Biotite code that builds the C-alpha atoms (Angstrom):
import biotite.structure as struc

atoms = struc.array([
    struc.Atom([17.788, 41.423, -44.022], chain_id="A", res_id=1, res_name="MET", atom_name="CA", element="C"),
    struc.Atom([15.578, 40.088, -46.779], chain_id="A", res_id=2, res_name="ASN", atom_name="CA", element="C"),
    struc.Atom([14.130, 36.589, -46.800], chain_id="A", res_id=3, res_name="LYS", atom_name="CA", element="C"),
    struc.Atom([16.742, 35.194, -49.198], chain_id="A", res_id=4, res_name="THR", atom_name="CA", element="C"),
    struc.Atom([19.646, 36.478, -47.098], chain_id="A", res_id=5, res_name="ASN", atom_name="CA", element="C"),
    struc.Atom([18.031, 35.136, -43.941], chain_id="A", res_id=6, res_name="LYS", atom_name="CA", element="C"),
    struc.Atom([18.017, 31.515, -45.151], chain_id="A", res_id=7, res_name="TYR", atom_name="CA", element="C"),
    struc.Atom([21.336, 31.564, -47.016], chain_id="A", res_id=8, res_name="SER", atom_name="CA", element="C"),
    struc.Atom([24.351, 29.791, -45.519], chain_id="A", res_id=9, res_name="PHE", atom_name="CA", element="C"),
    struc.Atom([26.715, 31.316, -48.073], chain_id="A", res_id=10, res_name="LYS", atom_name="CA", element="C"),
    struc.Atom([28.377, 33.362, -45.317], chain_id="A", res_id=11, res_name="LYS", atom_name="CA", element="C"),
    struc.Atom([29.419, 30.152, -43.598], chain_id="A", res_id=12, res_name="GLY", atom_name="CA", element="C"),
    struc.Atom([30.444, 28.399, -46.797], chain_id="A", res_id=13, res_name="PHE", atom_name="CA", element="C"),
    struc.Atom([32.699, 31.287, -47.819], chain_id="A", res_id=14, res_name="LEU", atom_name="CA", element="C"),
    struc.Atom([34.644, 30.754, -44.570], chain_id="A", res_id=15, res_name="GLN", atom_name="CA", element="C"),
    struc.Atom([35.425, 27.104, -45.401], chain_id="A", res_id=16, res_name="VAL", atom_name="CA", element="C"),
    struc.Atom([39.028, 26.457, -46.363], chain_id="A", res_id=17, res_name="ARG", atom_name="CA", element="C"),
    struc.Atom([39.424, 25.600, -50.045], chain_id="A", res_id=18, res_name="GLN", atom_name="CA", element="C"),
    struc.Atom([40.753, 22.134, -49.241], chain_id="A", res_id=19, res_name="LYS", atom_name="CA", element="C"),
    struc.Atom([37.623, 21.362, -47.178], chain_id="A", res_id=20, res_name="ASP", atom_name="CA", element="C"),
    struc.Atom([35.024, 22.859, -49.553], chain_id="A", res_id=21, res_name="ALA", atom_name="CA", element="C"),
    struc.Atom([34.153, 19.640, -51.420], chain_id="A", res_id=22, res_name="ASP", atom_name="CA", element="C"),
    struc.Atom([33.837, 17.697, -48.171], chain_id="A", res_id=23, res_name="GLU", atom_name="CA", element="C"),
    struc.Atom([31.611, 20.324, -46.541], chain_id="A", res_id=24, res_name="VAL", atom_name="CA", element="C"),
    struc.Atom([29.433, 20.564, -49.658], chain_id="A", res_id=25, res_name="ARG", atom_name="CA", element="C"),
    struc.Atom([29.050, 16.777, -49.740], chain_id="A", res_id=26, res_name="GLY", atom_name="CA", element="C"),
    struc.Atom([28.183, 16.543, -46.049], chain_id="A", res_id=27, res_name="LEU", atom_name="CA", element="C"),
    struc.Atom([25.562, 19.286, -46.300], chain_id="A", res_id=28, res_name="ILE", atom_name="CA", element="C"),
    struc.Atom([24.049, 17.839, -49.470], chain_id="A", res_id=29, res_name="MET", atom_name="CA", element="C"),
    struc.Atom([23.747, 14.431, -47.835], chain_id="A", res_id=30, res_name="LYS", atom_name="CA", element="C"),
    struc.Atom([22.343, 15.901, -44.600], chain_id="A", res_id=31, res_name="ALA", atom_name="CA", element="C"),
    struc.Atom([19.560, 17.823, -46.349], chain_id="A", res_id=32, res_name="ILE", atom_name="CA", element="C"),
    struc.Atom([18.858, 15.176, -48.985], chain_id="A", res_id=33, res_name="GLY", atom_name="CA", element="C"),
    struc.Atom([19.875, 16.878, -52.206], chain_id="A", res_id=34, res_name="ILE", atom_name="CA", element="C"),
    struc.Atom([21.930, 15.382, -55.003], chain_id="A", res_id=35, res_name="ASN", atom_name="CA", element="C"),
    struc.Atom([22.525, 18.018, -57.678], chain_id="A", res_id=36, res_name="ASN", atom_name="CA", element="C"),
    struc.Atom([24.210, 21.382, -58.018], chain_id="A", res_id=37, res_name="ARG", atom_name="CA", element="C"),
    struc.Atom([21.024, 23.268, -58.905], chain_id="A", res_id=38, res_name="ILE", atom_name="CA", element="C"),
    struc.Atom([19.413, 22.260, -55.613], chain_id="A", res_id=39, res_name="SER", atom_name="CA", element="C"),
    struc.Atom([22.696, 23.065, -53.846], chain_id="A", res_id=40, res_name="TRP", atom_name="CA", element="C"),
    struc.Atom([22.734, 26.562, -55.337], chain_id="A", res_id=41, res_name="SER", atom_name="CA", element="C"),
    struc.Atom([19.117, 27.239, -54.355], chain_id="A", res_id=42, res_name="LYS", atom_name="CA", element="C"),
    struc.Atom([19.799, 26.123, -50.772], chain_id="A", res_id=43, res_name="ARG", atom_name="CA", element="C"),
    struc.Atom([23.160, 27.898, -50.498], chain_id="A", res_id=44, res_name="LEU", atom_name="CA", element="C"),
    struc.Atom([21.675, 31.186, -51.672], chain_id="A", res_id=45, res_name="ASN", atom_name="CA", element="C"),
    struc.Atom([18.597, 30.964, -49.457], chain_id="A", res_id=46, res_name="GLY", atom_name="CA", element="C"),
    struc.Atom([15.934, 30.531, -52.135], chain_id="A", res_id=47, res_name="HIS", atom_name="CA", element="C"),
    struc.Atom([14.541, 27.553, -50.195], chain_id="A", res_id=48, res_name="ILE", atom_name="CA", element="C"),
    struc.Atom([13.835, 27.863, -46.480], chain_id="A", res_id=49, res_name="GLU", atom_name="CA", element="C"),
    struc.Atom([15.481, 25.018, -44.532], chain_id="A", res_id=50, res_name="PRO", atom_name="CA", element="C"),
    struc.Atom([13.526, 22.959, -42.036], chain_id="A", res_id=51, res_name="LYS", atom_name="CA", element="C"),
    struc.Atom([14.611, 23.416, -38.429], chain_id="A", res_id=52, res_name="VAL", atom_name="CA", element="C"),
    struc.Atom([16.232, 19.970, -38.447], chain_id="A", res_id=53, res_name="SER", atom_name="CA", element="C"),
    struc.Atom([18.152, 20.818, -41.638], chain_id="A", res_id=54, res_name="GLU", atom_name="CA", element="C"),
    struc.Atom([19.334, 24.131, -40.188], chain_id="A", res_id=55, res_name="ALA", atom_name="CA", element="C"),
    struc.Atom([20.606, 22.349, -37.081], chain_id="A", res_id=56, res_name="MET", atom_name="CA", element="C"),
    struc.Atom([22.518, 19.822, -39.202], chain_id="A", res_id=57, res_name="GLU", atom_name="CA", element="C"),
    struc.Atom([24.003, 22.574, -41.378], chain_id="A", res_id=58, res_name="ILE", atom_name="CA", element="C"),
    struc.Atom([25.185, 24.443, -38.280], chain_id="A", res_id=59, res_name="GLU", atom_name="CA", element="C"),
    struc.Atom([26.660, 21.242, -36.810], chain_id="A", res_id=60, res_name="ALA", atom_name="CA", element="C"),
    struc.Atom([28.632, 20.548, -39.994], chain_id="A", res_id=61, res_name="ILE", atom_name="CA", element="C"),
    struc.Atom([30.059, 24.066, -40.045], chain_id="A", res_id=62, res_name="PHE", atom_name="CA", element="C"),
    struc.Atom([30.942, 23.819, -36.327], chain_id="A", res_id=63, res_name="ARG", atom_name="CA", element="C"),
    struc.Atom([33.016, 20.701, -37.108], chain_id="A", res_id=64, res_name="ARG", atom_name="CA", element="C"),
    struc.Atom([35.123, 22.948, -39.334], chain_id="A", res_id=65, res_name="PHE", atom_name="CA", element="C"),
    struc.Atom([35.361, 25.762, -36.775], chain_id="A", res_id=66, res_name="GLY", atom_name="CA", element="C"),
    struc.Atom([32.753, 28.052, -38.343], chain_id="A", res_id=67, res_name="ILE", atom_name="CA", element="C"),
    struc.Atom([30.141, 29.562, -36.037], chain_id="A", res_id=68, res_name="LYS", atom_name="CA", element="C"),
    struc.Atom([28.657, 32.479, -38.014], chain_id="A", res_id=69, res_name="ASP", atom_name="CA", element="C"),
    struc.Atom([26.776, 30.620, -40.755], chain_id="A", res_id=70, res_name="VAL", atom_name="CA", element="C"),
    struc.Atom([23.604, 32.428, -41.833], chain_id="A", res_id=71, res_name="TRP", atom_name="CA", element="C"),
    struc.Atom([23.461, 35.280, -44.321], chain_id="A", res_id=72, res_name="GLY", atom_name="CA", element="C"),
    struc.Atom([25.261, 36.259, -47.481], chain_id="A", res_id=73, res_name="VAL", atom_name="CA", element="C"),
    struc.Atom([28.151, 38.322, -46.085], chain_id="A", res_id=74, res_name="GLU", atom_name="CA", element="C"),
])
């Protein structure tokens, strides 16, 4: 697994139901302090390594939606 895949949470986001996608995106963006789609894309695809606290919040948000396997691309 390369570094980008390691920090990506795309695998988790692809499991989100379509009707919940905007809500999940908004919750994650607020939790990690980003406010634009470019930053979202960089985080989603693992180009920026999350802090431990951010990773824990991302995992907690996905757990609220029943998703446990979050990290990676596929």
